C-alpha positions in Angstrom: 5.4 -11.2 12.2 3.8 -10.7 8.8 1.4 -12.6 7.1 1.9 -14.6 4.2 0.5 -13.1 1.3 -1.9 -15.1 -1.2 -3.1 -14.1 -4.1 -6.8 -12.6 -2.4 -4.4 -10.5 -0.3 -2.1 -9.1 -2.5 -4.8 -8.1 -4.8 -6.6 -6.3 -1.8 -3.1 -4.8 -1.0 -2.8 -3.6 -5.1 -6.7 -2.4 -5.3 -5.6 -0.2 -1.7 -2.3 1.3 -3.2 -3.8 2.2 -6.1 -6.1 4.6 -4.3 -2.6 6.9 -3.9 -3.0 7.5 -7.5 -6.6 8.9 -7.6 -6.7 12.6 -8.1 -8.9 13.5 -4.7 -7.6 13.6 -1.0 -5.7 10.7 -0.4 -6.3 8.7 3.1 -2.8 7.0 3.9 -3.6 6.0 7.4 -6.5 3.3 5.4 -3.7 2.6 3.2 -1.5 1.9 6.1 -4.4 -0.3 7.8 -4.4 -2.4 4.9 -1.0 -3.1 4.3 -0.1 -3.2 8.1 0.0 -7.2 8.6 2.1 -8.0 5.4 5.9 -7.6 5.0 6.5 -4.0 4.1 9.5 -5.0 1.9 7.0 -6.9 0.0 4.4 -4.1 -0.3 6.5 -1.6 -1.6 7.3 -3.6 -4.2 4.2 -3.8 -5.2 3.6 -0.2 -4.7 6.6 0.3 -7.2 6.5 -2.8 -9.6 3.0 -3.4 -10.3 0.7 -0.6 -8.6 2.2 2.2 -9.8 3.3 1.3 -13.5 -0.2 0.6 -14.2 -1.6 4.2 -12.3 0.7 6.8 -12.6 -0.5 8.4 -15.8 -3.5 9.1 -13.9 -1.3 12.0 -11.9 0.8 12.6 -14.8 -2.3 14.1 -16.9 -3.3 17.0 -17.1 -6.8 16.4 -16.2 -6.7 13.3 -14.5 -9.8 11.2 -15.5 -9.9 9.1 -12.4 -10.3 11.0 -9.0 -13.0 8.6 -7.4 -11.1 5.4 -8.0 -10.1 2.7 -10.1 -12.2 -0.3 -10.9 -11.2 -3.4 -8.8 -11.1 -6.0 -11.9 -9.8 -3.5 -14.8 -6.9 -2.5 -12.3 -6.3 -6.3 -11.6 -6.5 -7.3 -15.4 -4.3 -4.3 -16.7 -1.7 -5.2 -13.6 -1.3 -8.8 -14.8 -1.1 -7.7 -18.4 1.9 -5.8 -17.4 3.6 -8.3 -15.4 3.0 -10.8 -18.1 4.6 -8.4 -21.0 7.5 -7.7 -18.3 8.1 -11.6 -17.9 7.7 -12.5 -21.9 9.8 -9.8 -23.2 13.3 -8.7 -22.7 13.2 -5.2 -24.0 9.9 -4.7 -21.7 12.2 -5.5 -18.7 14.6 -3.1 -19.5 11.8 -0.3 -20.1 10.5 -1.2 -17.0 13.2 -1.0 -14.7 14.0 2.5 -16.0 10.3 3.2 -15.4 10.2 1.6 -11.9 13.1 3.6 -10.8 11.9 6.8 -11.8 8.7 5.7 -10.2 10.4 5.3 -6.9 12.2 8.9 -7.6 9.0 10.7 -8.4 6.1 9.1 -6.4 8.6 8.3 -3.2 6.6 10.5 -1.0 3.7 7.7 -1.3 5.6 5.4 0.6 6.7 7.9 2.9 3.0 9.1 4.1 2.0 5.3 4.2 4.8 4.7 6.4 3.8 7.7 8.6 0.4 5.9 8.8 1.6 2.9 10.3 
């Protein structure tokens, strides 16, 4: 049985999942431990619909600026801004739908690694 995902829990999940986008060794076992209590479909959606759209650029950069971790408050603020833009703009929803499909394809290995460690 999975736990309810309060905003506090959701933010912890977001912060843990963002670690997959730093330019250093990724501790998938730690990430799996952080998301284990929650519904995995919801966690996967948080990864690709909330965290990846904000963080993926770090892995796409020629010289990634983030290699020790994202700053928690800044990360959460950027996620909320992106979700708000998606909610208020029909054009942004279309753009994000395409971006999320690409992110699921390009970074599908992240979810597979998390699942291996559950």
